[in-house]
N, C-alpha and C positions, 0 to 999 in steps of 0.2 A: 503493500500498500504505500502511495506516495506520500510526501510531506506537504503541508499546505499553510500558509502563514494568511492571514486576512488583514487587508490595509485600510483602517479606518473603523472605529467602533460607533455604531450606531443600529438604526433599525436595518439597515440592508445587511449588516453584518450578521445579527442574528439569524434573519431569514436564509441567508448562504449558508449558516453554519448548521440550521436545520434540515436544509437538500442535502448537504453532503453525509451528515450524519445517516439520512435515510439512504441514501445510494452507496453507503461505503467505499466509495471513489478515493476519498482522502483521509488522514490521519492529520487534522487539526493542531498545530503546534500551539499556535496562540493568536495575537493580535498586535498590531503595531498601531499608532496612533501620537499625533503630536501635541495631544492635550497632556501635559505634565500631572495635571489631579487624576487623571485615569490610570495613570501606572500602577499596577498592582491590581486594578478592580478584573472582575470576571463576567463574562457571558456565559451562563450554563456550564460553569466551570473552567471556561475556557479564559485564560488570563493576560491582560495587554502587559507586552514585555517588554516595550522599549517604543523608541519614536519610529517614525517611517524612514527617516535616513540610515537606519540601524538595517536595514533588509539585504545588504549585501552580506550581513554577518551571516546569513542563513543562509549558506551556500548550496546546501542539498532540498531547497524548499521551493515548492511552485508558491505563487502569488495570486489572490483574487482581491482587486480592488473593489473596495465596498464604499463608495463613494455616489451618491445618488444623483451628481450633476456630471453631465458627461464633459464640461469645459474641466471641472476639477480632475474627472479622471485622466483627461487628457495632459492636465498639467502636472499630474503626480507620474505619468509614465513617462513622459521628458525628461522630467527631474531625475526619476530611479535610472533611466538610461544613461545620464553622465554619469552615474556612479556603478554602471556596469551592470545593470540588470535589462537583458533585452529579452525581445518578444518569446522568445523559447521559454522563459520563465514564467509564464502566467497561464494558469490553469483556467480550463475552458467549465463553468460551471452549470450543468442543466437538471433541472429537479428530474428526479427518476419517473416522474408521470407524464413526459413530455415526450411524443413519440417525433422522433427529427427522420425525415426521409433519407433515403439513401443517396440520392441525387440533390440534397440540400448542404451546403456549408456552413458551419459556425466557425468564426475567427478566434482566437488563442484571447484569454480576458474576458471573455463575454459570460453574461450572466442570463438564463432562462428560467424563469421561475414555473411554478406549476401552474399547471392549467392553460399554458401557450400552445399555439397553434401553430404550426409551420408547416408550409405548404411544399409541395413537389417543386424542387429547382429555387427553392429561395435561396438568397445568398445573406449572409448576418455576418459583419463585419467584424473588428476587434474592437474588446471593450465597450459592447454595446449591452445596454440593461434594456430588458424585454421583462417587465412584472405581470403579474398573474393574469390571466385570460387574455392576452394580446392574441391576435390573430394576423399574421405574414402571410400574404397571397401567393400564389402561383407565381414564380418566375419574377416575385419583387426582391428588392435591395435594401438593405439597412446598411447604411456607411459606419466607420468608425466612430466609436463614443457617442453613438445615437442613444436616446432613451425615451423608452414607449412606457408610459404609464398605464395602469389597469384598463384593460376592455379597448383599448384602442385597436382599430382595424385599418389594416392597411391591404389596398385593392391588388390585384394582379398587376403584374408588371410595374408597380410603382417604386420610385428610388425614394428613399430618406437618406438626407445628405448628414455630411460629416458633422457630429454633436448636436443634430437636430434634437429638439424636445417637444414631444407630443403629449398633451394633457391627458386626462383619464377621461375615456368614452370619445373620445376624438375619432371621425374617420376620415379616410383618405381615399378618393376615389380610382378607379383604374387606370393605369398607365400614367398616372400624375408625378409630378416632382415636387419634393419640399427640399429647398435649398439648404446648404451647409450653413450652420448655427441659426437657424431659424427657429421660431418657435409656434406652436399651434396650443389655443387653448381648449379647457377640458369641453367637452359636448360638442366642439364645433365640428362641422361638416365641409370639408374639404374639396371644391370642386374645380379649382383653378390652380395652376403650378403658383408655388410659393417661393418668391426670392430668396435668395440667402441674407440672413440677418436680419429678416423680417419678421413681426409678429404678427400673426393674424388669428381672428376668433370670431365665433359667430354661424350661423345658419342661415345663406351658405357663408364662408369664412370671408373675411374682409381683412386688409391690412388695419392694424391698429397700432398704437402709440404705447409702450410701457410705460409705467408710473416713474419717477423720479426716486421712490424710495427703494425699488428693486426692480431696474429695468430688465433683470434675467427672469425672474421668477415671481414675480409679484403678480397683484391681481391687474388684471385689464380693464380700462373703462373706456367706452367710446358710443357709438351709435347703435351698437348691437346690444348695450345693456353689460352689467357685471359680470365676468368669467374669471376664473381663476386657473392659471396654469399647473 
């Protein structure tokens, strides 16, 4: 059984820990987190053993980046690459109840949570987070560091861009493109391509301006009413 370290302590780490223990794929050694107050604390008996920069010291372990934000995952992976932690050191965690077709692909570092549906010929990139009940349609692609929240539905042949963020219950139509670093609000219905770095919300979804308080993940307000990513 391979050894696994979880990077980041929070709700996602708890869910990854539960999935890994159920599957028996990895033996979880511990958790690394940059909050010094968490040192020595535990999740279900798994202890926080140090800071994220300590990862290279665990030379035989694989890693799972348990940060909910795609941009944060991207930043940490880049940071650790400078310390000698390369892509072959990241584990792919798939909940044991998920069936992955033989002609689909899931990249290293990705996390696929319970009750997700991955259709034939789907392509899931590196360090992607698919939360529970996500559906990825046939021949769709989800690029590196994207985050799809619960019950997101991605249509056939659709492309979700790098580090894109799709809110809970969002639906993306067949053959569309959601651009890199874009955001789609919860319960939104996307019927047109979403440009890079834009935030869209509503039914049908339209471009919105993010609040100044939290431009990445905060509430959206505009002509389609209030929505939260």
